[in-house]
C-alpha positions as CSV (number, residue, x, y, z in Angstrom):
1,M,-27.9,75.4,59.7
2,T,-27.3,77.5,56.5
3,T,-24.6,80.5,55.6
4,I,-25.3,82.4,52.7
5,T,-21.9,84.3,51.4
6,L,-21.5,87.1,48.9
7,H,-18.4,87.1,46.9
8,H,-18.2,90.7,45.1
9,V,-21.5,90.8,43.9
10,S,-22.5,93.8,41.5
11,F,-26.2,94.2,39.9
12,E,-27.2,96.6,37.5
13,V,-30.6,97.2,35.9
14,Q,-31.5,99.2,32.2
15,I,-33.8,101.7,32.5
16,K,-35.7,104.5,30.4
17,A,-33.7,107.6,29.5
18,T,-35.9,108.7,27.2
19,C,-39.6,106.8,25.3
20,F,-36.9,105.3,22.8
21,K,-33.6,105.3,25.1
22,T,-32.1,102.6,27.4
23,R,-29.4,103.0,29.7
24,D,-27.9,100.8,32.5
25,K,-27.7,102.3,36.5
26,Q,-26.0,100.1,38.9
27,L,-27.3,99.4,42.2
28,L,-24.8,97.0,43.4
29,F,-21.0,97.8,44.1
30,D,-18.7,94.9,44.8
31,V,-20.8,93.6,47.6
32,S,-19.1,90.7,49.7
33,G,-19.9,89.3,53.1
34,T,-21.4,86.2,55.1
35,F,-25.1,85.6,56.6
36,P,-24.8,83.2,58.9
37,P,-27.7,81.4,61.1
38,G,-29.1,84.3,63.6
39,L,-31.0,87.5,62.9
40,N,-29.1,89.1,59.6
41,V,-30.5,92.9,58.8
42,L,-29.7,94.8,56.4
43,M,-30.4,98.6,57.2
44,G,-29.7,102.2,55.2
45,P,-31.8,105.2,53.7
46,T,-34.8,104.7,50.9
47,G,-33.0,103.6,48.0
48,S,-29.5,102.4,49.5
49,G,-30.1,98.4,47.5
50,K,-31.8,96.8,50.7
51,T,-34.5,95.7,49.1
52,T,-31.7,94.9,45.8
53,L,-29.6,92.8,47.9
54,L,-32.2,90.8,49.2
55,D,-33.3,89.6,45.9
56,V,-30.4,88.9,44.4
57,M,-29.5,86.8,48.3
58,A,-33.0,84.8,47.9
59,G,-32.9,84.3,43.8
60,R,-35.0,86.5,42.8
61,A,-33.0,89.0,41.4
62,D,-33.0,88.8,37.3
63,P,-29.4,86.6,37.2
64,K,-28.4,88.0,33.7
65,W,-27.8,91.4,35.8
66,V,-26.1,89.9,38.7
67,K,-22.1,89.4,38.5
68,G,-20.1,87.7,41.5
69,H,-21.3,84.8,42.9
70,V,-23.8,84.2,45.9
71,L,-23.2,80.7,47.7
72,V,-24.8,78.3,50.1
73,D,-23.1,76.6,52.1
74,G,-19.9,76.7,50.0
75,K,-21.9,76.4,46.9
76,R,-23.2,77.8,44.1
77,Q,-26.9,78.5,44.4
78,P,-29.2,76.2,43.2
79,K,-31.2,76.9,40.5
80,N,-34.8,76.4,42.7
81,F,-33.2,77.9,45.8
82,R,-36.6,79.9,45.7
83,C,-38.7,76.6,46.4
84,L,-36.5,76.1,49.3
85,T,-36.5,78.9,51.3
86,G,-39.0,81.2,52.5
87,Y,-39.7,84.9,51.6
88,V,-42.1,87.3,53.1
89,V,-42.7,90.7,51.4
90,Q,-43.0,94.1,52.0
91,D,-46.9,93.9,51.1
92,D,-49.6,91.5,52.9
93,N,-52.4,91.6,50.5
94,I,-50.6,88.4,48.5
95,V,-52.6,86.8,51.7
96,M,-56.2,85.9,50.8
97,G,-58.5,88.2,53.0
98,T,-61.7,85.6,52.8
99,L,-59.6,82.9,54.1
100,T,-59.0,82.4,57.7
101,V,-55.5,82.4,59.2
102,K,-55.3,78.3,59.2
103,E,-56.8,78.0,55.9
104,N,-54.0,80.4,54.4
105,I,-51.3,78.8,56.2
106,M,-52.7,75.2,54.6
107,F,-53.5,76.3,51.1
108,S,-49.8,76.5,51.1
109,A,-49.1,73.5,52.7
110,N,-51.4,71.7,50.2
111,L,-49.2,73.3,47.3
112,R,-45.9,73.1,48.6
113,L,-45.4,70.0,50.1
114,P,-45.4,66.3,48.2
115,T,-48.8,65.1,47.6
116,S,-47.1,61.7,49.7
117,I,-48.1,63.4,52.4
118,S,-51.4,63.1,54.2
119,S,-53.8,65.2,54.9
120,N,-54.0,64.5,58.2
121,K,-50.0,65.1,58.3
122,K,-50.4,68.3,56.5
123,E,-52.7,69.2,58.9
124,E,-50.3,68.7,61.5
125,K,-47.5,70.7,59.9
126,V,-49.8,73.5,60.0
127,L,-50.8,73.4,63.4
128,G,-47.6,73.1,64.7
129,I,-46.2,76.4,62.8
130,I,-49.6,78.0,64.3
131,Q,-48.9,77.1,67.7
132,E,-45.2,78.5,66.9
133,L,-46.0,81.6,66.0
134,G,-49.0,82.4,68.5
135,L,-52.0,82.1,66.1
136,Q,-53.8,80.0,68.4
137,S,-56.6,82.5,69.0
138,C,-57.2,84.1,65.5
139,A,-56.4,80.3,63.5
140,D,-60.4,80.6,62.4
141,T,-61.0,83.9,61.7
142,Q,-61.2,85.5,58.4
143,V,-57.8,87.7,57.6
144,G,-59.9,90.7,56.1
145,S,-59.5,93.3,53.6
146,A,-60.0,96.7,53.3
147,L,-63.5,96.0,52.8
148,K,-64.3,93.6,55.7
149,R,-62.5,93.7,59.1
150,G,-60.6,90.3,60.1
151,V,-56.9,89.7,61.8
152,S,-54.7,93.0,63.2
153,G,-51.6,94.2,61.1
154,G,-49.4,91.8,63.0
155,E,-51.3,88.7,63.1
156,R,-52.0,88.9,59.2
157,K,-47.8,89.2,58.9
158,R,-47.9,86.3,61.2
159,T,-50.2,84.3,59.1
160,N,-47.3,85.6,55.8
161,I,-44.6,83.7,57.6
162,G,-46.4,80.5,58.6
163,M,-46.9,80.4,55.1
164,E,-43.4,80.4,54.2
165,M,-42.6,78.0,57.0
166,V,-44.3,74.9,55.8
167,V,-41.7,74.3,53.7
168,D,-39.7,74.1,56.8
169,P,-37.0,76.3,55.3
170,M,-33.2,76.8,57.0
171,V,-33.2,80.8,55.1
172,L,-36.1,82.9,55.6
173,F,-35.9,86.6,53.6
174,F,-37.9,89.3,54.9
175,D,-38.7,92.7,53.3
176,E,-39.7,95.6,55.3
177,P,-41.3,92.9,58.3
178,T,-42.2,95.8,60.2
179,T,-43.5,98.8,57.7
180,G,-47.0,99.2,58.7
181,L,-47.5,98.5,61.6
182,D,-47.2,100.5,65.1
183,A,-44.0,100.4,67.6
184,S,-45.8,97.6,69.8
185,T,-47.0,95.4,66.7
186,A,-43.6,95.6,65.1
187,H,-41.4,94.8,68.1
188,S,-43.9,91.8,68.7
189,V,-42.9,90.5,65.3
190,M,-39.1,91.0,65.5
191,L,-39.3,88.9,68.7
192,L,-40.5,86.2,66.5
193,L,-38.0,86.5,64.1
194,H,-35.3,86.7,66.5
195,A,-36.9,83.1,68.0
196,L,-37.0,81.7,65.0
197,S,-33.2,82.8,64.5
198,Q,-31.9,81.0,67.8
199,K,-33.4,77.9,66.4
200,G,-31.3,77.5,64.0
201,R,-32.7,79.0,60.9
202,T,-30.7,81.8,58.6
203,I,-32.8,85.2,58.6
204,V,-31.9,87.9,56.4
205,C,-34.5,90.7,56.7
206,S,-34.7,94.6,55.7
207,V,-35.4,96.5,58.2
208,H,-35.8,101.0,57.9
209,Q,-35.3,102.4,61.0
210,P,-36.4,100.7,64.1
211,R,-36.3,101.5,68.0
212,Y,-33.8,100.5,70.0
213,S,-35.9,97.8,71.7
214,I,-35.6,96.0,67.9
215,F,-32.1,96.9,67.4
216,K,-30.8,94.9,70.1
217,L,-32.0,91.8,68.7
218,F,-30.0,91.8,65.6
219,S,-27.1,89.2,65.4
220,R,-25.6,90.8,62.3
221,L,-25.8,94.5,61.0
222,T,-25.4,95.2,57.3
223,L,-25.1,98.5,56.5
224,L,-26.0,99.9,52.8
225,F,-25.3,103.2,51.1
226,G,-26.0,103.6,47.4
227,G,-25.5,100.9,47.1
228,K,-22.4,100.6,48.8
229,M,-21.5,98.4,51.9
230,V,-21.0,101.2,55.1
231,Y,-20.2,98.4,57.7
232,H,-20.8,94.5,57.5
233,G,-20.2,92.6,61.0
234,S,-22.0,92.3,64.4
235,N,-24.2,94.6,65.6
236,R,-22.5,95.1,69.0
237,S,-19.1,96.4,67.4
238,A,-20.6,99.1,65.2
239,V,-21.0,102.0,67.1
240,A,-17.2,101.1,68.1
241,Y,-16.3,101.1,64.3
242,F,-17.9,104.3,63.4
243,E,-16.5,106.2,66.5
244,Q,-12.9,105.8,64.9
245,Y,-13.5,107.7,61.8
246,G,-15.3,110.9,64.4
247,F,-18.7,109.6,64.5
248,V,-19.7,109.5,67.9
249,C,-23.2,108.2,69.1
250,E,-24.7,110.0,71.9
251,Q,-25.7,108.3,74.8
252,N,-29.2,107.8,75.1
253,N,-29.4,108.1,70.7
254,N,-30.7,104.7,69.6
255,P,-27.7,103.2,67.7
256,A,-30.2,102.8,64.2
257,D,-31.2,106.2,64.1
258,F,-27.7,107.3,64.6
259,F,-26.4,105.2,61.6
260,L,-29.0,106.7,59.1
261,D,-28.0,110.4,60.4
262,V,-25.0,109.7,59.8
263,L,-25.1,108.2,56.2
264,Q,-27.6,111.3,55.1
265,G,-24.9,113.9,56.7
266,V,-26.8,114.7,59.7
267,V,-24.2,114.0,62.2
268,P,-20.9,115.9,61.2
269,S,-17.6,114.7,61.8
270,N,-14.3,116.6,61.9
271,E,-11.9,113.6,60.4
272,T,-14.4,112.1,57.5
273,E,-17.1,112.9,55.5
274,A,-20.0,110.0,55.5
275,Q,-19.7,109.6,51.4
276,L,-16.4,108.4,51.8
277,L,-17.4,105.7,54.2
278,P,-17.9,103.2,51.8
279,D,-14.6,103.5,50.2
280,L,-13.3,103.4,54.0
281,Y,-14.9,100.1,54.8
282,L,-13.3,98.9,51.4
283,E,-9.6,100.1,52.9
284,S,-10.6,98.4,56.7
285,S,-9.4,95.9,58.2
286,L,-12.8,94.4,59.3
287,R,-13.3,94.1,55.5
288,K,-10.1,91.9,54.9
289,G,-10.7,90.0,57.8
290,L,-14.2,89.2,56.2
291,V,-12.9,88.1,52.8
292,Q,-10.3,85.9,54.9
293,M,-13.2,84.5,57.0
294,I,-15.1,84.2,53.6
295,T,-12.6,82.3,51.7
296,S,-12.0,79.9,54.6
297,Y,-15.1,78.9,55.4
298,N,-16.1,78.2,51.6
299,T,-12.7,76.3,51.3
300,E,-13.7,74.2,54.6
301,C,-17.2,73.2,53.0
302,K,-16.0,71.9,50.0
303,I,-13.4,69.7,52.0
304,F,-16.0,68.1,54.1
305,G,-18.8,68.3,51.4
306,L,-21.1,70.4,53.7
307,D,-23.9,71.5,51.6
308,R,-27.2,71.1,53.5
309,L,-29.0,71.0,49.9
310,R,-27.8,67.6,49.8
311,A,-27.7,67.1,53.9
312,A,-28.5,63.7,55.7
313,D,-31.9,65.0,57.1
314,D,-33.5,65.7,53.6
315,S,-35.7,62.7,54.5
316,N,-37.1,64.8,58.2
317,R,-37.4,68.1,56.0
318,L,-38.6,67.5,53.0
319,I,-35.9,69.1,51.1
320,A,-35.6,66.3,48.7
321,A,-39.3,66.2,48.1
322,I,-39.7,69.7,47.7
323,R,-37.1,70.1,45.4
324,Y,-39.8,68.4,42.4
325,V,-43.1,69.1,43.9
326,Y,-43.2,72.3,41.9
327,L,-42.7,70.5,38.6
328,H,-45.4,67.8,39.7
329,N,-49.1,67.0,40.4
330,D,-50.4,70.1,38.4
331,N,-53.8,68.5,38.2
332,F,-53.6,68.4,42.3
333,K,-52.0,71.7,42.5
334,V,-55.3,72.9,40.0
335,K,-57.9,71.1,42.4
336,V,-56.0,73.3,45.1
337,L,-56.3,76.6,43.3
338,N,-60.0,75.8,42.2
339,G,-60.9,75.1,45.8
340,R,-59.6,78.3,47.2
341,A,-61.5,80.3,43.9
342,L,-64.7,78.9,45.1
343,L,-64.4,79.1,49.0
344,N,-63.2,82.8,48.3
345,M,-66.2,83.5,45.7
346,S,-68.5,81.4,48.9
347,R,-67.0,84.2,50.5
348,D,-67.5,87.6,49.0
349,V,-71.1,86.1,47.4
350,R,-71.9,90.4,47.0
351,T,-69.5,90.0,44.0
352,F,-71.0,87.3,42.5
353,A,-74.4,88.3,43.1
354,T,-74.0,91.3,42.0
355,Q,-72.8,90.2,38.3
356,V,-76.1,88.0,38.1
357,F,-78.2,90.7,39.2
358,L,-77.0,93.0,36.7
359,H,-77.0,90.2,34.2
360,A,-80.6,89.5,35.0
361,I,-81.2,93.5,34.9
362,L,-79.7,94.0,31.4
363,A,-81.8,91.2,29.9
364,L,-84.9,92.8,31.4
365,I,-84.4,95.5,29.8
366,A,-83.8,94.0,26.9
367,G,-86.9,92.3,26.9
368,I,-88.8,95.3,27.6
369,I,-87.7,97.4,24.6
370,Y,-87.8,94.7,21.8
371,L,-90.9,93.0,24.0
372,Q,-92.4,89.7,21.8
373,L,-91.2,91.1,18.2
374,D,-93.9,90.6,15.8
375,T,-93.5,89.3,12.4
376,D,-94.4,92.5,10.5
377,M,-92.4,93.0,7.1
378,Q,-92.1,96.8,8.3
379,S,-90.2,96.3,11.6
380,G,-90.0,92.9,12.5
381,I,-86.4,92.4,10.6
382,Q,-84.9,95.9,11.9
383,N,-86.4,94.9,15.6
384,R,-84.4,91.7,15.5
385,V,-81.5,93.3,13.8
386,G,-81.5,96.0,17.1
387,A,-82.5,93.2,19.5
388,F,-79.3,91.1,18.3
389,F,-76.8,93.7,18.2
390,F,-77.7,95.0,21.8
391,I,-78.0,91.1,23.2
392,T,-74.1,91.4,21.4
393,N,-72.7,94.2,23.1
394,N,-74.3,93.2,26.6
395,V,-72.5,89.8,26.7
396,V,-69.7,91.1,25.0
397,F,-68.9,93.7,27.5
398,S,-70.0,92.2,30.2
399,G,-67.1,89.3,29.2
400,N,-64.5,92.0,29.6
401,S,-65.2,92.8,33.3
402,A,-62.6,89.6,33.2
403,V,-59.9,92.1,33.1
404,D,-59.9,92.7,36.7
405,C,-59.8,89.1,37.5
406,L,-56.1,88.5,36.2
407,I,-55.1,92.0,37.7
408,S,-55.7,92.6,40.8
409,D,-54.7,88.3,41.3
410,R,-51.1,89.6,39.5
411,P,-49.3,90.3,42.5
412,T,-50.8,87.3,44.3
413,F,-49.7,85.4,40.9
414,I,-46.2,86.3,41.2
415,H,-45.3,86.1,44.6
416,E,-46.7,82.3,44.6
417,S,-45.5,81.3,41.4
418,S,-41.6,82.6,41.7
419,S,-41.9,80.9,45.4
420,G,-42.8,77.7,43.4
421,F,-46.5,77.5,44.8
422,Y,-47.6,76.5,41.1
423,R,-46.3,76.7,38.0
424,V,-47.8,79.2,35.1
425,S,-49.9,76.3,33.5
426,A,-51.8,74.9,37.1
427,Y,-52.6,78.8,37.6
428,F,-53.5,79.4,34.2
429,V,-56.1,76.4,34.1
430,C,-57.4,77.4,37.1
431,R,-58.1,81.1,35.9
432,V,-60.1,79.9,32.4
433,L,-61.7,77.4,34.0
434,F,-63.3,79.6,37.0
435,D,-63.0,83.0,35.3
436,A,-64.3,82.4,31.7
437,F,-66.7,79.1,32.5
438,L,-67.3,78.7,36.3
439,V,-68.3,82.0,37.0
440,R,-70.0,83.0,34.1
441,F,-72.1,80.4,33.2
442,L,-74.9,81.4,35.7
443,P,-75.6,85.1,34.9
444,T,-75.6,83.8,30.9
445,T,-77.9,81.6,31.4
446,I,-80.0,83.6,33.4
447,Y,-79.7,86.0,30.9
448,V,-80.3,84.2,27.9
449,I,-83.7,82.4,29.3
450,I,-85.4,86.3,30.5
451,V,-84.0,87.3,27.1
452,Y,-85.0,84.7,24.9
453,F,-88.7,84.3,26.1
454,L,-89.5,88.0,26.4
455,T,-88.2,88.9,23.2
456,G,-90.7,86.0,21.5
457,M,-87.8,84.3,19.8
458,Q,-89.3,81.2,17.6
459,L,-90.3,78.6,20.7
460,D,-87.9,75.6,19.1
461,V,-85.8,73.5,21.4
462,T,-83.0,73.5,19.2
463,K,-83.1,77.3,18.2
464,F,-82.9,78.1,22.0
465,F,-80.3,76.2,22.3
466,V,-78.2,77.3,19.0
467,F,-79.2,80.5,20.7
468,Y,-77.7,79.8,24.2
469,L,-75.0,78.2,22.6
470,T,-74.1,80.9,20.8
471,L,-74.2,84.1,23.7
472,L,-71.8,81.6,25.8
473,L,-69.2,81.3,23.0
474,T,-69.6,85.2,22.5
475,S,-69.2,85.3,26.0
476,T,-66.0,83.2,26.6
477,S,-64.1,84.8,23.7
478,A,-64.8,88.4,25.6
479,V,-63.4,86.9,28.7
480,S,-60.3,85.3,26.7
481,I,-59.7,89.1,25.1
482,A,-60.3,90.4,28.5
483,F,-57.5,88.0,29.7
484,F,-55.4,88.5,27.0
485,S,-55.4,92.4,27.5
486,A,-54.7,91.5,31.7
487,S,-51.7,89.7,30.9
488,I,-49.8,92.1,28.6
489,S,-50.3,94.4,31.7
490,S,-49.6,95.5,34.6
491,S,-51.9,98.8,34.7
492,F,-56.0,97.9,35.2
493,T,-56.6,101.3,33.2
494,I,-53.9,100.1,30.2
495,A,-55.7,96.6,30.3
496,S,-58.6,98.1,30.0
497,T,-58.7,100.7,27.3
498,S,-56.8,97.6,25.6
499,C,-59.9,95.8,25.5
500,L,-61.9,98.5,24.8
501,L,-59.6,99.4,22.0
502,F,-60.1,95.8,21.2
503,T,-63.5,95.3,21.3
504,M,-64.8,98.9,19.7
505,L,-62.6,97.5,15.8
506,M,-64.5,94.2,16.2
507,M,-67.9,96.0,16.9
508,I,-67.1,98.5,13.9
509,F,-66.2,95.3,11.8
510,G,-69.0,93.2,12.7
511,G,-71.0,94.2,9.7
512,L,-74.0,96.2,11.4
513,L,-72.7,99.6,11.5
514,V,-70.6,99.5,8.4
515,N,-70.9,97.8,5.2
516,I,-67.3,95.6,4.5
517,D,-67.8,95.5,0.9
518,T,-67.4,99.1,0.6
519,L,-63.9,98.8,2.6
520,G,-60.7,98.1,0.9
521,S,-58.9,95.4,1.3
522,W,-56.5,96.1,3.6
523,L,-59.0,97.5,6.1
524,S,-61.8,94.3,5.6
525,W,-59.6,91.7,6.5
526,I,-60.8,92.7,10.5
527,Q,-63.7,90.8,9.7
528,Y,-62.6,87.6,10.3
529,I,-61.6,88.4,13.7
530,S,-64.8,90.3,14.7
531,I,-66.7,88.0,17.7
532,F,-69.9,90.4,16.6
533,R,-69.7,89.0,13.3
534,Y,-69.8,85.6,13.8
535,A,-72.0,86.3,17.2
536,N,-74.8,88.4,14.9
537,N,-74.4,86.0,11.4
538,A,-75.1,82.7,14.2
539,L,-78.2,84.8,15.5
540,F,-79.6,86.3,12.7
541,I,-79.5,82.3,10.7
542,N,-80.6,80.9,13.5
543,E,-83.6,83.0,13.8
544,L,-84.8,84.6,10.5
545,K,-84.1,81.1,8.3
546,G,-88.2,79.5,8.4
547,L,-89.5,82.6,10.0
548,E,-92.7,83.8,7.9
549,F,-93.2,88.1,7.2
550,C,-96.6,89.3,6.8
551,E,-98.2,92.5,6.0
552,T,-101.9,93.7,6.4
553,D,-103.0,95.8,3.6
554,A,-105.3,99.1,4.7
555,G,-107.8,98.9,2.7
556,S,-108.8,95.6,1.5
557,N,-107.9,94.1,5.3
558,D,-105.9,91.2,3.5
559,T,-103.0,89.8,5.2
560,F,-99.9,89.1,3.0
561,C,-96.7,86.8,3.8
562,D,-93.4,86.3,2.8
563,S,-91.6,83.3,3.7
564,D,-88.2,84.6,1.6
565,L,-88.3,88.1,2.8
566,A,-86.0,86.9,5.8
567,L,-84.0,85.2,3.4
568,E,-83.8,88.2,1.1
569,Y,-82.0,90.3,4.2
570,L,-79.6,87.3,4.8
571,T,-78.4,87.1,1.7
572,N,-78.1,91.6,1.3
573,Q,-76.2,91.5,4.4
574,G,-73.5,88.7,2.9
575,I,-74.5,85.8,5.0
576,A,-75.0,82.3,3.6
577,F,-77.1,80.3,5.5
578,E,-78.2,77.3,3.0
579,T,-76.5,74.4,4.5
580,T,-76.0,73.5,8.4
581,W,-72.2,74.3,8.3
582,D,-73.2,77.9,7.4
583,L,-74.8,78.0,10.8
584,W,-72.1,76.4,13.1
585,Q,-68.9,77.8,11.2
586,N,-69.6,80.9,13.4
587,Q,-69.7,78.9,16.3
588,L,-66.6,77.2,15.0
589,A,-65.0,80.9,14.2
590,L,-65.9,81.7,18.2
591,S,-64.4,78.5,19.6
592,C,-61.6,79.1,17.4
593,I,-60.9,83.1,18.7
594,A,-61.2,82.1,22.1
595,I,-58.6,79.6,22.2
596,T,-56.6,81.7,20.0
597,M,-57.0,84.8,23.0
598,F,-56.0,82.3,25.6
599,V,-53.1,80.6,24.4
600,L,-51.7,84.2,23.6
601,T,-52.5,84.6,27.5
602,Y,-50.7,81.8,29.0
603,I,-47.5,82.6,26.6
604,A,-48.2,86.2,28.1
605,L,-48.1,85.0,31.8
606,R,-44.9,83.0,30.9
607,K,-43.3,86.2,29.7
608,V,-44.5,88.1,33.2
609,H,-41.3,89.3,35.1
610,K,-40.9,87.1,38.1
611,Y,-37.9,88.3,39.5
């Protein structure tokens, strides 16, 4: 059994006052309390600090802004406390909608339990959790999403709870567990939490305005107003506490509604103003007794060494192994993450099929426009230049669509990484392997095959594979830019706009839309980071080198061919082509751009605010 105690905890954050200035805003003021095993509930009006206090207790608030002490069984809160507890967020969208209830919980078990535990043991544990949560009837049903109907809201919430229960936590945190649920479903969820608390677990949750059938399930109640405590004690004693200050709860009135009305000034009192309640609580005998109890409890814990985080039942609850599982087995976690991504894609084939279809359509359009390019001196080179520009644009802008991958996955990534599912490195490797390579491989391959033979490029095996490799690297580079744009912003609009800006700059300085030699050195350097420049240069050299262009004289009907015409064009464009290195340096440059942007993406993901 675990008890959390707070000692004079305050919390403040920096907020923007103007575009260039910030100011400190205090959200919690001198909060002390104890949260023993049972159902502990935080209540208060909107903006009272419920979620902030919950995050501080769960170790999910930025420690540099926390003042005071949060103790766990009389010991300082460990750094890996987030990995040893369960935290169910208000937004249930972190549950993967394309997976079944059992698959979601099994995913959590595979990532959060040690690999020394066999798959059969993990499955037994998951089935036990499903039975405990009453999810047997929907265990093999997909959770569902906005586009596909799945389980009910209550079953979705219980699935979320099950994903946190796989580590067998003795502390469970819930942020507004009844939000978005109808009265009956909300009651069933709170009955479940009450049942879990009766088994010795410490449950702390924030609830906004529960009905009476839910309110009477609470073990202890904490009322907050403006970041300050107004009441902290037994649920049954709360009404009597307010009566001593002249706030009387009418018969048949829901106490939960009554408390909120008092705090918001709706219930009048001839003796006390609602704004004075936090100060009255600080001077009350209730708080003085609480401080004495916390002090004696923590002293007793230190004397007898009652530290659950190093308790003797570690072997039963797997806590010792769970401490370190977050830091190890990255290869296994990448495999599990890729497995989930593949399963998700297999059940949402329309998204992938749409991408393949669009690539095929774009290839057909390019192929029809530039159908079987001729080798005429007047049009041959011009049409090929236009075809390469069109082809490169299609591949780059298709790759830019990867912005959505990271943006839509961001809430899930923040929750799972901060809960100890995996490290940033495992997530990053999975996204690169899956979204940048696997998902892009088939559409790009189809695009290349269609466009190469429809446009009538040189029928040479080596030239075909150089063309293919160049477009694969171009696609990967475009995805890397999209990833970086998505990693530095949580807004899809900002990320996609940034990605478009990067892409347009690279297009302008690619060498086709403007002569680089006419630009000053302060601008011309951008050409060296342009994927358009390297992609087009590689395609030009690969296709034009060795190609002979001819012209037929209208009068004599004689045909004149010039094998140097293409080489003159390359020379005039400043494209080196004499050696093999002149070709392959472009592929190397594309690879370097992709690697650099992926590294920057990883660094940005490491910097993502997870508190």
